[in-house]
C-alpha positions in Angstrom: 36.2 72.7 44.4 37.4 69.2 43.5 40.9 68.1 42.4 41.8 64.9 40.6 45.4 63.8 40.3 47.1 60.8 38.9 50.4 59.4 37.8 51.7 56.7 35.6 54.9 55.2 37.1 57.0 52.2 36.6 57.4 50.3 39.8 60.6 48.6 38.8 62.8 51.6 38.0 60.6 54.3 39.6 60.4 56.2 36.4 57.5 58.7 36.2 55.9 58.5 32.7 53.0 60.9 33.1 51.4 63.2 35.7 48.1 65.0 35.4 45.9 67.2 37.5 42.3 68.2 36.8 40.3 70.8 38.7 36.6 71.4 38.8 34.5 74.1 40.6 30.8 74.5 41.0 28.8 77.1 42.9 25.3 77.4 44.2 23.7 80.4 45.8 20.5 79.8 47.8 19.2 79.9 51.3 20.8 77.4 53.6 17.5 75.6 54.2 17.3 74.8 50.5 21.0 73.9 50.0 21.6 70.8 48.0 25.4 70.2 48.4 25.3 66.7 46.8 24.5 68.1 43.3 27.2 70.9 43.6 29.8 68.3 44.8 28.8 65.9 42.0 29.1 68.6 39.3 32.5 69.8 40.5 33.8 66.2 40.6 32.6 65.5 37.1 34.3 68.6 35.8 37.5 67.7 37.6 37.5 64.2 36.2 36.9 65.5 32.7 39.8 68.0 32.8 42.0 65.2 34.4 41.1 62.8 31.6 42.1 65.3 28.9 45.3 66.2 30.6 46.3 62.6 31.4 45.6 61.4 27.8 47.7 64.3 26.4 50.6 63.2 28.6 50.1 59.5 27.7 49.9 60.2 24.0 53.4 61.7 24.1 54.7 58.2 25.2 53.3 56.4 22.2 55.8 54.8 19.9 55.2 55.4 16.2 
């Protein structure tokens, strides 16, 4: 399981504009001798970043001035 978190904050007034969290999970079932943890970790991180990207952009879009 991988978790990606991020915030958009103003350093001057410490106002929190946006916060997002994305999670990704990947599983592999095989004998230990054939275990390839790098591919499982990579796929869970990619999934976490994709869900983070969507959540963060949704939060940031609410800040847009029309």
